[in-house]
ROBA-339619 format. One record per residue (C-alpha): residue in one letter; x negated, y, z. Coordinates in steps of 0.5 Angstrom, whole numbers. Example, Ala and Ser with C-alpha at 12.3 -4.5 7.8 and 13.67 -1.06 7.14 Angstrom:
% residues 2
<site><aa>a</aa><u>-25</u><v>-9</v><w>16</w></site>
<site><aa>s</aa><u>-27</u><v>-2</v><w>14</w></site>
***
This chain:
% residues 142
<site><aa>x</aa><u>48</u><v>-47</v><w>110</w></site>
<site><aa>x</aa><u>47</u><v>-53</v><w>106</w></site>
<site><aa>x</aa><u>41</u><v>-57</v><w>108</w></site>
<site><aa>x</aa><u>38</u><v>-63</v><w>103</w></site>
<site><aa>x</aa><u>32</u><v>-67</v><w>103</w></site>
<site><aa>x</aa><u>28</u><v>-66</v><w>97</w></site>
<site><aa>x</aa><u>22</u><v>-70</v><w>93</w></site>
<site><aa>x</aa><u>18</u><v>-63</v><w>91</w></site>
<site><aa>x</aa><u>13</u><v>-64</v><w>85</w></site>
<site><aa>x</aa><u>9</u><v>-57</v><w>85</w></site>
<site><aa>x</aa><u>5</u><v>-55</v><w>78</w></site>
<site><aa>x</aa><u>0</u><v>-50</v><w>77</w></site>
<site><aa>x</aa><u>-3</u><v>-48</v><w>72</w></site>
<site><aa>x</aa><u>-9</u><v>-42</v><w>71</w></site>
<site><aa>x</aa><u>-11</u><v>-40</v><w>64</w></site>
<site><aa>x</aa><u>-17</u><v>-36</v><w>64</w></site>
<site><aa>x</aa><u>-23</u><v>-34</v><w>58</w></site>
<site><aa>x</aa><u>-20</u><v>-41</v><w>55</w></site>
<site><aa>x</aa><u>-20</u><v>-45</v><w>60</w></site>
<site><aa>x</aa><u>-15</u><v>-49</v><w>64</w></site>
<site><aa>x</aa><u>-15</u><v>-51</v><w>71</w></site>
<site><aa>x</aa><u>-9</u><v>-55</v><w>74</w></site>
<site><aa>x</aa><u>-7</u><v>-57</v><w>81</w></site>
<site><aa>x</aa><u>-1</u><v>-61</v><w>82</w></site>
<site><aa>x</aa><u>2</u><v>-63</v><w>89</w></site>
<site><aa>x</aa><u>7</u><v>-68</v><w>90</w></site>
<site><aa>x</aa><u>11</u><v>-67</v><w>98</w></site>
<site><aa>x</aa><u>17</u><v>-68</v><w>101</w></site>
<site><aa>x</aa><u>21</u><v>-62</v><w>104</w></site>
<site><aa>x</aa><u>28</u><v>-60</v><w>105</w></site>
<site><aa>x</aa><u>32</u><v>-55</v><w>100</w></site>
<site><aa>x</aa><u>38</u><v>-50</v><w>104</w></site>
<site><aa>x</aa><u>42</u><v>-47</v><w>100</w></site>
<site><aa>x</aa><u>47</u><v>-41</v><w>102</w></site>
<site><aa>x</aa><u>51</u><v>-36</v><w>97</w></site>
<site><aa>x</aa><u>45</u><v>-32</v><w>92</w></site>
<site><aa>x</aa><u>39</u><v>-35</v><w>97</w></site>
<site><aa>x</aa><u>36</u><v>-42</v><w>96</w></site>
<site><aa>x</aa><u>30</u><v>-44</v><w>101</w></site>
<site><aa>x</aa><u>25</u><v>-50</v><w>100</w></site>
<site><aa>x</aa><u>21</u><v>-52</v><w>106</w></site>
<site><aa>x</aa><u>15</u><v>-57</v><w>106</w></site>
<site><aa>x</aa><u>8</u><v>-59</v><w>108</w></site>
<site><aa>x</aa><u>2</u><v>-61</v><w>105</w></site>
<site><aa>x</aa><u>-5</u><v>-63</v><w>108</w></site>
<site><aa>x</aa><u>-12</u><v>-61</v><w>105</w></site>
<site><aa>x</aa><u>-18</u><v>-65</v><w>105</w></site>
<site><aa>x</aa><u>-20</u><v>-64</v><w>112</w></site>
<site><aa>x</aa><u>-13</u><v>-66</v><w>114</w></site>
<site><aa>x</aa><u>-11</u><v>-58</v><w>116</w></site>
<site><aa>x</aa><u>-3</u><v>-57</v><w>115</w></site>
<site><aa>x</aa><u>0</u><v>-51</v><w>111</w></site>
<site><aa>x</aa><u>7</u><v>-50</v><w>111</w></site>
<site><aa>x</aa><u>11</u><v>-47</v><w>106</w></site>
<site><aa>x</aa><u>17</u><v>-43</v><w>105</w></site>
<site><aa>x</aa><u>20</u><v>-41</v><w>98</w></site>
<site><aa>x</aa><u>25</u><v>-37</v><w>99</w></site>
<site><aa>x</aa><u>29</u><v>-36</v><w>91</w></site>
<site><aa>x</aa><u>33</u><v>-30</v><w>89</w></site>
<site><aa>x</aa><u>36</u><v>-29</v><w>82</w></site>
<site><aa>x</aa><u>31</u><v>-24</v><w>80</w></site>
<site><aa>x</aa><u>25</u><v>-25</v><w>85</w></site>
<site><aa>x</aa><u>21</u><v>-31</v><w>89</w></site>
<site><aa>x</aa><u>17</u><v>-30</v><w>96</w></site>
<site><aa>x</aa><u>12</u><v>-35</v><w>98</w></site>
<site><aa>x</aa><u>10</u><v>-36</v><w>105</w></site>
<site><aa>x</aa><u>5</u><v>-40</v><w>108</w></site>
<site><aa>x</aa><u>3</u><v>-40</v><w>114</w></site>
<site><aa>x</aa><u>-3</u><v>-46</v><w>117</w></site>
<site><aa>x</aa><u>-10</u><v>-47</v><w>114</w></site>
<site><aa>x</aa><u>-8</u><v>-42</v><w>110</w></site>
<site><aa>x</aa><u>-3</u><v>-36</v><w>110</w></site>
<site><aa>x</aa><u>-1</u><v>-30</v><w>105</w></site>
<site><aa>x</aa><u>7</u><v>-27</v><w>103</w></site>
<site><aa>x</aa><u>6</u><v>-27</v><w>96</w></site>
<site><aa>x</aa><u>12</u><v>-24</v><w>92</w></site>
<site><aa>x</aa><u>14</u><v>-25</v><w>85</w></site>
<site><aa>x</aa><u>19</u><v>-19</v><w>83</w></site>
<site><aa>x</aa><u>20</u><v>-20</v><w>75</w></site>
<site><aa>x</aa><u>17</u><v>-14</v><w>71</w></site>
<site><aa>x</aa><u>13</u><v>-11</v><w>78</w></site>
<site><aa>x</aa><u>7</u><v>-11</v><w>81</w></site>
<site><aa>x</aa><u>6</u><v>-14</v><w>88</w></site>
<site><aa>x</aa><u>0</u><v>-14</v><w>93</w></site>
<site><aa>x</aa><u>-1</u><v>-19</v><w>98</w></site>
<site><aa>x</aa><u>-7</u><v>-22</v><w>102</w></site>
<site><aa>x</aa><u>-9</u><v>-28</v><w>102</w></site>
<site><aa>x</aa><u>-12</u><v>-31</v><w>109</w></site>
<site><aa>x</aa><u>-16</u><v>-38</v><w>109</w></site>
<site><aa>x</aa><u>-22</u><v>-41</v><w>113</w></site>
<site><aa>x</aa><u>-27</u><v>-37</v><w>108</w></site>
<site><aa>x</aa><u>-25</u><v>-30</v><w>109</w></site>
<site><aa>x</aa><u>-19</u><v>-26</v><w>107</w></site>
<site><aa>x</aa><u>-17</u><v>-24</v><w>99</w></site>
<site><aa>x</aa><u>-13</u><v>-18</v><w>96</w></site>
<site><aa>x</aa><u>-8</u><v>-21</v><w>91</w></site>
<site><aa>x</aa><u>-5</u><v>-17</v><w>86</w></site>
<site><aa>x</aa><u>0</u><v>-20</v><w>82</w></site>
<site><aa>x</aa><u>4</u><v>-17</v><w>76</w></site>
<site><aa>x</aa><u>10</u><v>-22</v><w>75</w></site>
<site><aa>x</aa><u>13</u><v>-24</v><w>68</w></site>
<site><aa>x</aa><u>18</u><v>-29</v><w>69</w></site>
<site><aa>x</aa><u>22</u><v>-32</v><w>74</w></site>
<site><aa>x</aa><u>27</u><v>-37</v><w>73</w></site>
<site><aa>x</aa><u>31</u><v>-42</v><w>77</w></site>
<site><aa>x</aa><u>36</u><v>-48</v><w>76</w></site>
<site><aa>x</aa><u>39</u><v>-51</v><w>82</w></site>
<site><aa>x</aa><u>38</u><v>-59</v><w>82</w></site>
<site><aa>x</aa><u>44</u><v>-62</v><w>81</w></site>
<site><aa>x</aa><u>47</u><v>-69</v><w>83</w></site>
<site><aa>x</aa><u>43</u><v>-72</v><w>76</w></site>
<site><aa>x</aa><u>39</u><v>-67</v><w>75</w></site>
<site><aa>x</aa><u>32</u><v>-64</v><w>78</w></site>
<site><aa>x</aa><u>32</u><v>-57</v><w>79</w></site>
<site><aa>x</aa><u>26</u><v>-53</v><w>77</w></site>
<site><aa>x</aa><u>23</u><v>-46</v><w>78</w></site>
<site><aa>x</aa><u>19</u><v>-43</v><w>73</w></site>
<site><aa>x</aa><u>14</u><v>-37</v><w>75</w></site>
<site><aa>x</aa><u>10</u><v>-34</v><w>70</w></site>
<site><aa>x</aa><u>5</u><v>-29</v><w>73</w></site>
<site><aa>x</aa><u>-2</u><v>-26</v><w>72</w></site>
<site><aa>x</aa><u>-6</u><v>-25</v><w>79</w></site>
<site><aa>x</aa><u>-12</u><v>-21</v><w>81</w></site>
<site><aa>x</aa><u>-17</u><v>-23</v><w>86</w></site>
<site><aa>x</aa><u>-21</u><v>-17</v><w>90</w></site>
<site><aa>x</aa><u>-20</u><v>-13</v><w>84</w></site>
<site><aa>x</aa><u>-23</u><v>-18</v><w>79</w></site>
<site><aa>x</aa><u>-20</u><v>-19</v><w>72</w></site>
<site><aa>x</aa><u>-13</u><v>-22</v><w>72</w></site>
<site><aa>x</aa><u>-12</u><v>-29</v><w>71</w></site>
<site><aa>x</aa><u>-6</u><v>-32</v><w>67</w></site>
<site><aa>x</aa><u>-2</u><v>-37</v><w>73</w></site>
<site><aa>x</aa><u>4</u><v>-42</v><w>71</w></site>
<site><aa>x</aa><u>8</u><v>-44</v><w>77</w></site>
<site><aa>x</aa><u>13</u><v>-50</v><w>76</w></site>
<site><aa>x</aa><u>17</u><v>-53</v><w>82</w></site>
<site><aa>x</aa><u>21</u><v>-59</v><w>80</w></site>
<site><aa>x</aa><u>26</u><v>-61</v><w>86</w></site>
<site><aa>x</aa><u>30</u><v>-68</v><w>86</w></site>
<site><aa>x</aa><u>35</u><v>-69</v><w>91</w></site>
<site><aa>x</aa><u>34</u><v>-75</v><w>95</w></site>
<site><aa>x</aa><u>40</u><v>-80</v><w>96</w></site>
***
């Protein structure tokens, strides 16, 4: 398994009733590559200095995002399928139903950033689904 230090820039766009909410997270992490599987590992702190560890496992047609710490969840993005999970945080538990439209991944090269893109819709506690666009850029560090 090849392990590389990386810089990660994660951009989450949520589109709801004509409004757009954008969140950007930039962290240092690790990229682990083995055969047909790629794993991104990184940690982030919220405004209360509580830590959340993230483990993103990438396959050719699906992605899973496992978060633990201040929030916990195991969200699966399986192209053209509906998946369900539970999101837990300090204020309670949220049931999530996700329909993944598209998953694309381009691994980082020596002089080119890697890119994971996921387009999906998520319904929280059976509310009206909201469209999400998740883009993660991965840059190998020297």
